[in-house]
N, C-alpha and C positions, 0 to 999 in steps of 0.2 A: 694397698693403694696409697696415693699421695693425698695429703690434706694440708690446708693452711691453718695452723694452730695459733689462735689468738692469745697473747699474753697482755698486750696493751696496744695502743694505736701505733706505737713506734717499734713494736716487737711482734710481728706475725711471721711465724716460721714454717717453712716447708718441711713436713714430717711424714713419716710412714705410719699407717694404721692397718690392721687387718680389714680386708674387704668384708662388709657385713654379710651375714648369712640370714636368709629370710625363712619365716615360718609358712605354714600352709595357707594362711590368710593374708599374707603380706606380698609386697612387690619390691623389686630392686630397680632403681632408676639410675641410669648413667646421666650425670649432670652435664648439660651443654652450655648453660648460661646461668650465672648467679650474680644478682645485683648487690652492691654494697649500699645498705640503707643508712640513713642518717642516724638511726638508733644504734647501728652497729658501732659507731664511733663515739657514743656517749660513754666515756670511760667510767663515770660514776655508776653507771648501770651495768656495764659489761665486766669490769675488772673483778667484781665480787664473785663471779663464777669462773674466772680464768684459772688455768688454761682450758680452752674449749674451742671447738670448731663452730664458728658462726655461719650465717648465711641462711636467709629465709625467703628470698625472692628467686625461686629457681624454676627452670624448665629443663626437660630432658626426655629421654627415651626409656621406656620400660624394657629391661634386658632379661629379667626373670620374673615370673609370676607363680605364686603358690598354687597348689593343686585345687584349693577351694576358692580361688579368686575367679569370678565369672564376669565381672564388669569390665575388666581390662585384659589385654593380651600383650605378649612380647611384641615390640615394635611400635606400640602406641606412643605418639608424641604428647607429652602432658605438662601441665602446670601442677605443682604439688603445694598445697597449703600446709604450713608447719603447725598452726594452731587450729583446732576444730572444736566447735561446741557440741554439747550432747543432744541438743534440740528437744530435750524432754524436761529440763528443770524449770523452776519458777521463772528464772531470768530469761531463758530461751523462749518460753511460752508467752512471755510478755514483750518479745521483740528486743531483748537486751542481751543478745548473744555474746557480746564482747566482754561481759562481766561473768560469764559462765565459768564455774570452777574447772570444768573439763577443758575449756579453751585455754585456760591459764596454765594447764599442766601438760598438754599434749605437745609433741614435737616429732620430727623424724631424726634418724640416726645416721651419721653424727651431726651433720649440718651441711649447708649448701656449698661451702668452700671445700669440697671434696670431690673425688672422681665419681663416687657412687654414694647413694643414700638408701637406707632401708626404710620403707614406709610402713608403719604399723597398721593393724587392721582398721582401727577407727578412722585413721587418715585416709586409708584406701576407700572406705565407705563414704566418707563425708568431705574429703579434702583433695581428691584427685580429679582433675578436669582435662579432658582432651583438648588440645589446641586445634582451632579451626584450620582447615586446609589453607595454605598460603600465608598463615601467620608465622613470622620468623621466631626463633627461640629468643632473640634479643627483645622483640616486642613483647613476648610473653612474660618477660621479667617484670614488666610494668603492671601485670594483673593484680598483684598483691597491693602495691602502693596506691593504685587507682581505686581498688575496692575500699581501702581505708578512707580515701578522699570522698568517694561516693557516699559512704555511710555518713560522713560528717555533713556534707551538703544536703543530704536528704532530711537531716534534722532541721536545717534552716528553712526548707521549703521556699527556695529562691523563686522570685517572680521575674519574668522577662523585662519588665520596665524599670526594675530597681537597679541600684548601684552596689558594687562590691569593692571593698578595700582588702587586698591581700598583703599582709605584713610579713615579709620574708620570702624571697624568690628563689629558694633552693628547689629541689625536685618536688617536694610536697606543694610548695607555693605554685610552681609551674603547672602541676596537675590540677590544682584548684582553679587556676586561671583558665586552663583549657576546658575544664568541665563546666565552669560558669558560662564560658563562651558558647559551649554546645547547648546549654540550657536557655540561651537567648538573652542573657543579662545585658542590659543596655549600656552600662558604663563600668569598666573594670579598671581600677587603679592599683598599681603594684609598687611596693617599696623594697629596698634592700640597701646594703652598705657597699655593694660591689658592682662596678660597671658591667662586668661580664654577665652577671646574673640579671641585671636590669635589661640588658640587650636580649637575653634569653626570654625574659618576661614579655617583651614586645613580640617576639616570634611566637610565643605561646598564645597570644591574643589580648594582652593588656592594651587598653586604649591610652593610658597615661602611665608613665613610670617616674618615680621620684626617689631620690636618696632619702633614707629614713628620717634624717634630721630636718628635711624640708617638708615632711608631711604633717605640718601643723594644722590644727582645725581651720584656721583662716584660709590656708592654701587649699584645703579640701573643699571648702565652700566655694571658692573661686572656680574650681574645676567641676563642680557638681551642682550648678544652678542654685547656689546659695544654701545647699544642704550638706550635712555630713553623710557618711556612707550608710546605706540602709542595712548592709551586712558587713561585718568585719571578720576576717579569717586570720587568726594568728598562727603563723608557721615558724616561729622562733621562740625559744625558751627564755630570752632575755627579759629581765624584770621590767626594764624601761619600756620594752615593746608591749608587755602585758598591760601596763598602765595606759600606754598610748591607745590600745585597742578600745578601752572603755571611752576614752576622750574623743575618739574618732567616729563613734556610732551615733547615728541620727535618732531622734526621739522615736520610741516604739520599735527600734531596730533590734538586731540580734548579733551577738558576738560568738564566734566559734573558737574555743581554745583548743587548737589542734595539736600544738606542741607543748610539752611539759617543761616545768622548771626542774631542778634537782630536788629530791626529797628534802623536806625540812625548811625550804625557802618560804618565808612569810612575805606577803605582798600587801602593803598598806593600801586600803581601798576606801574611797568615799562612797560608802554604801548608800548614803542619802541621795547622791547624784544618780546612781544606778536606779534606785527606786523612783525618784522624781521623774526621770526621763523615760521610764517604762522599758528599760532594756531587758532583753532575755539573754542569759548566759548559758551557752551550750558547751559540752565537752564531748570528745569523740576519740575512741581508741579501737584499732583493728577493724575487721570487716567480717560479715557473716558469709556463709556459703552463697546466699542469694546475691550479696554484693559482689562476690567474686564472679559469679556467672554474668551479672550485669556488666561488670568491668570487661570481661572477655567479649561480650556482645558489642560494647562501645568501641573497643579496639578493632575488632573484626570488621565492623561497619565503616571504619575510617572516621568516625565522629570525633575521636581523640587521636591525634597524630603525635607520635612520640619519637620518631627517628632523629629529629634535630636535638633531642635532649640527651642522646648518648654521646658523650665526649671521649670516653676511653673504653676500649675492650682489651683486657690484659690476660696473660697466661697465669696459671695458678701460682707459679713461682714469684710473680710480681704482686701478690695480694697485699703485702705490706705497703708497697708504693700506692696501691689503690686506696688503702685506708688513710694514708697520709694526704692524698689528694682530696678525699671527702672531708677529712677533719679540718684541713686548711681552708676549704670552701673558697677557693680563689678562681682558678680557671678550669673548673670541672663542674659538671652537672650530674649526669648518671655515669657511674663507673661500673662496668660489668666484668666479671671474671669468667673465663672459659677454662674449666678444669681439664679439658682434653688436651690443652696445649702446655 
């Protein structure tokens, strides 16, 4: 079968691999759509394990099912989660599924930028979800990123009458905007350094969009009845944006650090100001099976509309172009690969 083998953001090669063979408790899925995630183009993160087949936002059709698989059958249209928690460890039992050791070590074979993937038993049991009738494969690609966003916002406990500042309007930022809108947040302000993405933020539901350098505390107060943002959601790993997130949060508010910096980066912080203003700092990574199901339900009900966020659908042979589009972050939002083409 054909795969897109990742070496770096500017070197993703179309190669051949044996089609995976499944065991009695596994399934084989023909991949119909595979989204390129912002984390896929973090070279500091990905190059250490290259060459490899990436891709973890996939939908497809089950083409083979092992004899001991009874939950699914050939022909089922599915979303498949690459990381799954054990649901039995200390972390899972305390609702912290995303730091479960099992979640951090599970995956499917070889990766979503391939014609087929083999889904191991634990993923079959805990990470395969049927797509609702009428949901397109392309919409299903958003299940995983939306589940991550949902988990983050659930930590914030957003209230309808409050205000939200989203720093960074890439795909994660847009999904945060759309979800906050669905939750009934009164005022959503979005920032970015790119006109194209600011326009996308408007379409996603932002009430006000600003270039990042314009989002000074004084300007935020002008736009928000004299207050800073009740909630700040950071969707970029830029150190300057991290410092801005603390400075943009109203007394008693919460900051969600959704995007990471590179490992080893130290950020000077005025802890006294955070303490004095009563800020709560949250972090969020991944999503649990419950978050994934909730994400599917939101998309199926039309409460989150993602069609306008898809800017490119490319064949497998153009995966390198897709990586460059996402890495450059200019005139693209969601780039999807169709391995059947």
